[in-house]
N, CA, C and O atoms as CSV, one atom per row, in Angstrom:
chain,resi,resn,atom,element,x,y,z
A,1,MET,N,N,-40.485,-205.452,-71.809
A,1,MET,CA,C,-39.519,-205.025,-72.818
A,1,MET,C,C,-38.193,-205.763,-72.663
A,1,MET,O,O,-37.587,-206.181,-73.650
A,2,ASN,N,N,-37.751,-205.919,-71.424
A,2,ASN,CA,C,-36.479,-206.590,-71.168
A,2,ASN,C,C,-36.528,-208.057,-71.587
A,2,ASN,O,O,-35.545,-208.590,-72.101
A,3,LYS,N,N,-37.669,-208.711,-71.369
A,3,LYS,CA,C,-37.815,-210.117,-71.763
A,3,LYS,C,C,-37.750,-210.265,-73.287
A,3,LYS,O,O,-37.185,-211.230,-73.801
A,4,TRP,N,N,-38.331,-209.305,-73.997
A,4,TRP,CA,C,-38.318,-209.380,-75.454
A,4,TRP,C,C,-36.914,-209.174,-76.013
A,4,TRP,O,O,-36.507,-209.848,-76.959
A,5,MET,N,N,-36.179,-208.234,-75.419
A,5,MET,CA,C,-34.799,-208.015,-75.878
A,5,MET,C,C,-33.937,-209.245,-75.609
A,5,MET,O,O,-33.109,-209.623,-76.438
A,6,THR,N,N,-34.133,-209.863,-74.457
A,6,THR,CA,C,-33.392,-211.084,-74.138
A,6,THR,C,C,-33.725,-212.189,-75.122
A,6,THR,O,O,-32.832,-212.909,-75.572
A,7,ALA,N,N,-34.989,-212.332,-75.461
A,7,ALA,CA,C,-35.404,-213.365,-76.412
A,7,ALA,C,C,-34.810,-213.106,-77.798
A,7,ALA,O,O,-34.390,-214.040,-78.480
A,8,ILE,N,N,-34.777,-211.845,-78.208
A,8,ILE,CA,C,-34.230,-211.515,-79.531
A,8,ILE,C,C,-32.728,-211.790,-79.571
A,8,ILE,O,O,-32.230,-212.385,-80.527
A,9,PHE,N,N,-32.002,-211.357,-78.531
A,9,PHE,CA,C,-30.559,-211.604,-78.502
A,9,PHE,C,C,-30.253,-213.103,-78.446
A,9,PHE,O,O,-29.304,-213.567,-79.077
A,10,THR,N,N,-31.055,-213.857,-77.693
A,10,THR,CA,C,-30.855,-215.304,-77.626
A,10,THR,C,C,-31.068,-215.947,-78.994
A,10,THR,O,O,-30.301,-216.821,-79.399
A,11,ALA,N,N,-32.098,-215.519,-79.697
A,11,ALA,CA,C,-32.361,-216.065,-81.031
A,11,ALA,C,C,-31.225,-215.737,-81.999
A,11,ALA,O,O,-30.828,-216.579,-82.804
A,12,VAL,N,N,-30.707,-214.516,-81.918
A,12,VAL,CA,C,-29.604,-214.117,-82.805
A,12,VAL,C,C,-28.361,-214.945,-82.508
A,12,VAL,O,O,-27.694,-215.419,-83.427
A,13,VAL,N,N,-28.049,-215.120,-81.229
A,13,VAL,CA,C,-26.868,-215.900,-80.849
A,13,VAL,C,C,-27.020,-217.346,-81.294
A,13,VAL,O,O,-26.083,-217.924,-81.845
A,14,LEU,N,N,-28.185,-217.935,-81.064
A,14,LEU,CA,C,-28.400,-219.327,-81.457
A,14,LEU,C,C,-28.345,-219.499,-82.969
A,14,LEU,O,O,-28.035,-220.584,-83.461
A,15,THR,N,N,-28.643,-218.439,-83.705
A,15,THR,CA,C,-28.573,-218.508,-85.163
A,15,THR,C,C,-27.139,-218.347,-85.659
A,15,THR,O,O,-26.718,-219.043,-86.584
A,16,LEU,N,N,-26.389,-217.433,-85.047
A,16,LEU,CA,C,-25.062,-217.106,-85.573
A,16,LEU,C,C,-23.947,-218.007,-85.072
A,16,LEU,O,O,-23.009,-218.283,-85.819
A,17,VAL,N,N,-24.019,-218.472,-83.840
A,17,VAL,CA,C,-22.897,-219.226,-83.265
A,17,VAL,C,C,-22.624,-220.526,-84.022
A,17,VAL,O,O,-21.466,-220.785,-84.350
A,18,PRO,N,N,-23.631,-221.361,-84.318
A,18,PRO,CA,C,-23.299,-222.600,-85.048
A,18,PRO,C,C,-22.687,-222.345,-86.429
A,18,PRO,O,O,-21.787,-223.073,-86.847
A,19,SER,N,N,-23.163,-221.321,-87.137
A,19,SER,CA,C,-22.599,-221.054,-88.466
A,19,SER,C,C,-21.156,-220.572,-88.350
A,19,SER,O,O,-20.319,-220.932,-89.178
A,20,ASN,N,N,-20.853,-219.761,-87.333
A,20,ASN,CA,C,-19.475,-219.318,-87.131
A,20,ASN,C,C,-18.581,-220.476,-86.721
A,20,ASN,O,O,-17.429,-220.551,-87.149
A,21,ALA,N,N,-19.096,-221.373,-85.902
A,21,ALA,CA,C,-18.302,-222.524,-85.480
A,21,ALA,C,C,-17.987,-223.414,-86.679
A,21,ALA,O,O,-16.870,-223.917,-86.799
A,22,PHE,N,N,-18.960,-223.611,-87.564
A,22,PHE,CA,C,-18.733,-224.439,-88.741
A,22,PHE,C,C,-17.729,-223.778,-89.678
A,22,PHE,O,O,-16.871,-224.455,-90.245
A,23,ALA,N,N,-17.830,-222.458,-89.844
A,23,ALA,CA,C,-16.936,-221.754,-90.757
A,23,ALA,C,C,-15.516,-221.689,-90.196
A,23,ALA,O,O,-14.557,-221.581,-90.959
A,24,SER,N,N,-15.371,-221.754,-88.864
A,24,SER,CA,C,-14.040,-221.593,-88.281
A,24,SER,C,C,-13.189,-222.859,-88.394
A,24,SER,O,O,-11.991,-222.817,-88.111
A,25,VAL,N,N,-13.786,-223.985,-88.804
A,25,VAL,CA,C,-13.008,-225.220,-88.933
A,25,VAL,C,C,-11.899,-225.039,-89.957
A,25,VAL,O,O,-10.758,-225.429,-89.709
A,26,ASN,N,N,-12.218,-224.458,-91.094
A,26,ASN,CA,C,-11.196,-224.228,-92.114
A,26,ASN,C,C,-10.168,-223.215,-91.642
A,26,ASN,O,O,-8.988,-223.329,-91.975
A,27,GLY,N,N,-10.601,-222.228,-90.872
A,27,GLY,CA,C,-9.671,-221.242,-90.341
A,27,GLY,C,C,-8.656,-221.881,-89.409
A,27,GLY,O,O,-7.473,-221.544,-89.456
A,28,TRP,N,N,-9.106,-222.802,-88.560
A,28,TRP,CA,C,-8.175,-223.466,-87.644
A,28,TRP,C,C,-7.224,-224.383,-88.406
A,28,TRP,O,O,-6.062,-224.524,-88.025
A,29,ASN,N,N,-7.707,-225.006,-89.477
A,29,ASN,CA,C,-6.826,-225.882,-90.256
A,29,ASN,C,C,-5.722,-225.089,-90.954
A,29,ASN,O,O,-4.619,-225.599,-91.151
A,30,ASP,N,N,-6.016,-223.849,-91.325
A,30,ASP,CA,C,-5.035,-223.034,-92.038
A,30,ASP,C,C,-4.184,-222.173,-91.104
A,30,ASP,O,O,-3.244,-221.516,-91.551
A,31,ALA,N,N,-4.507,-222.174,-89.820
A,31,ALA,CA,C,-3.816,-221.276,-88.892
A,31,ALA,C,C,-2.387,-221.737,-88.640
A,31,ALA,O,O,-2.055,-222.913,-88.788
A,32,GLU,N,N,-1.569,-220.796,-88.264
A,32,GLU,CA,C,-0.174,-221.071,-87.915
A,32,GLU,C,C,-0.138,-221.884,-86.615
A,32,GLU,O,O,-0.802,-221.509,-85.649
A,33,PRO,N,N,0.620,-222.987,-86.565
A,33,PRO,CA,C,0.652,-223.802,-85.345
A,33,PRO,C,C,1.105,-223.033,-84.106
A,33,PRO,O,O,0.605,-223.281,-83.009
A,34,MET,N,N,2.043,-222.109,-84.270
A,34,MET,CA,C,2.497,-221.331,-83.112
A,34,MET,C,C,1.372,-220.454,-82.578
A,34,MET,O,O,1.250,-220.273,-81.366
A,35,PHE,N,N,0.549,-219.907,-83.470
A,35,PHE,CA,C,-0.586,-219.090,-83.049
A,35,PHE,C,C,-1.557,-219.917,-82.209
A,35,PHE,O,O,-2.038,-219.456,-81.174
A,36,ILE,N,N,-1.842,-221.134,-82.657
A,36,ILE,CA,C,-2.759,-222.005,-81.914
A,36,ILE,C,C,-2.150,-222.365,-80.558
A,36,ILE,O,O,-2.863,-222.410,-79.556
A,37,THR,N,N,-0.853,-222.618,-80.518
A,37,THR,CA,C,-0.185,-222.951,-79.260
A,37,THR,C,C,-0.257,-221.797,-78.278
A,37,THR,O,O,-0.599,-221.991,-77.111
A,38,VAL,N,N,0.064,-220.596,-78.742
A,38,VAL,CA,C,0.028,-219.424,-77.866
A,38,VAL,C,C,-1.398,-219.145,-77.405
A,38,VAL,O,O,-1.615,-218.814,-76.240
A,39,LEU,N,N,-2.360,-219.271,-78.290
A,39,LEU,CA,C,-3.758,-219.041,-77.922
A,39,LEU,C,C,-4.219,-220.054,-76.879
A,39,LEU,O,O,-4.948,-219.707,-75.951
A,40,THR,N,N,-3.793,-221.312,-77.034
A,40,THR,CA,C,-4.159,-222.335,-76.064
A,40,THR,C,C,-3.543,-222.042,-74.699
A,40,THR,O,O,-4.216,-222.160,-73.675
A,41,ILE,N,N,-2.277,-221.665,-74.682
A,41,ILE,CA,C,-1.609,-221.354,-73.413
A,41,ILE,C,C,-2.283,-220.172,-72.731
A,41,ILE,O,O,-2.531,-220.214,-71.526
A,42,LEU,N,N,-2.583,-219.115,-73.488
A,42,LEU,CA,C,-3.260,-217.957,-72.910
A,42,LEU,C,C,-4.649,-218.323,-72.383
A,42,LEU,O,O,-5.079,-217.804,-71.353
A,43,SER,N,N,-5.343,-219.204,-73.079
A,43,SER,CA,C,-6.669,-219.626,-72.625
A,43,SER,C,C,-6.585,-220.384,-71.306
A,43,SER,O,O,-7.400,-220.163,-70.410
A,44,VAL,N,N,-5.612,-221.271,-71.182
A,44,VAL,CA,C,-5.449,-222.042,-69.955
A,44,VAL,C,C,-5.070,-221.123,-68.796
A,44,VAL,O,O,-5.597,-221.258,-67.691
A,45,ILE,N,N,-4.156,-220.189,-69.053
A,45,ILE,CA,C,-3.770,-219.241,-68.004
A,45,ILE,C,C,-4.965,-218.406,-67.575
A,45,ILE,O,O,-5.168,-218.177,-66.383
A,46,THR,N,N,-5.754,-217.954,-68.534
A,46,THR,CA,C,-6.932,-217.154,-68.218
A,46,THR,C,C,-7.928,-217.937,-67.374
A,46,THR,O,O,-8.512,-217.386,-66.441
A,47,ILE,N,N,-8.127,-219.203,-67.684
A,47,ILE,CA,C,-9.047,-220.029,-66.899
A,47,ILE,C,C,-8.549,-220.180,-65.471
A,47,ILE,O,O,-9.330,-220.063,-64.527
A,48,PHE,N,N,-7.250,-220.439,-65.301
A,48,PHE,CA,C,-6.705,-220.594,-63.951
A,48,PHE,C,C,-6.782,-219.293,-63.160
A,48,PHE,O,O,-7.089,-219.313,-61.968
A,49,VAL,N,N,-6.508,-218.166,-63.805
A,49,VAL,CA,C,-6.611,-216.881,-63.114
A,49,VAL,C,C,-8.055,-216.605,-62.713
A,49,VAL,O,O,-8.317,-216.121,-61.612
A,50,PHE,N,N,-8.977,-216.910,-63.596
A,50,PHE,CA,C,-10.395,-216.710,-63.279
A,50,PHE,C,C,-10.818,-217.561,-62.085
A,50,PHE,O,O,-11.493,-217.067,-61.182
A,51,ILE,N,N,-10.425,-218.840,-62.075
A,51,ILE,CA,C,-10.779,-219.720,-60.956
A,51,ILE,C,C,-10.143,-219.221,-59.664
A,51,ILE,O,O,-10.794,-219.204,-58.619
A,52,TYR,N,N,-8.873,-218.813,-59.727
A,52,TYR,CA,C,-8.185,-218.296,-58.541
A,52,TYR,C,C,-8.882,-217.056,-57.988
A,52,TYR,O,O,-9.098,-216.944,-56.781
A,53,LEU,N,N,-9.232,-216.126,-58.878
A,53,LEU,CA,C,-9.879,-214.905,-58.416
A,53,LEU,C,C,-11.264,-215.180,-57.837
A,53,LEU,O,O,-11.672,-214.535,-56.871
A,54,MET,N,N,-11.982,-216.127,-58.416
A,54,MET,CA,C,-13.310,-216.460,-57.884
A,54,MET,C,C,-13.187,-217.110,-56.506
A,54,MET,O,O,-13.973,-216.802,-55.610
A,55,LEU,N,N,-12.212,-218.006,-56.321
A,55,LEU,CA,C,-12.027,-218.652,-55.026
A,55,LEU,C,C,-11.555,-217.647,-53.977
A,55,LEU,O,O,-12.011,-217.682,-52.834
A,56,ARG,N,N,-10.653,-216.761,-54.356
A,56,ARG,CA,C,-10.135,-215.776,-53.423
A,56,ARG,C,C,-11.224,-214.792,-53.005
A,56,ARG,O,O,-11.272,-214.367,-51.850
A,57,ASP,N,N,-12.089,-214.433,-53.937
A,57,ASP,CA,C,-13.163,-213.489,-53.663
A,57,ASP,C,C,-14.226,-214.115,-52.765
A,57,ASP,O,O,-14.873,-213.418,-51.984
A,58,ASN,N,N,-14.404,-215.421,-52.877
A,58,ASN,CA,C,-15.469,-216.112,-52.151
A,58,ASN,C,C,-15.057,-216.454,-50.736
A,58,ASN,O,O,-15.916,-216.647,-49.876
A,59,GLY,N,N,-13.739,-216.536,-50.467
A,59,GLY,CA,C,-13.268,-216.995,-49.185
A,59,GLY,C,C,-13.248,-215.901,-48.172
A,59,GLY,O,O,-12.869,-216.131,-47.023
């Protein structure tokens, strides 16, 4: 049962993600530049915090 649910969720994700990525191109072109800047900064900070926490937890 677990394998079937995993297969179904994988199929749904593989179907929906490319269409959302294609549709989001126009959204990014119309987005406010400050919003994109803040989102990028938050993403970079989140990545660094994640790496720091993983290294600290592993050591």
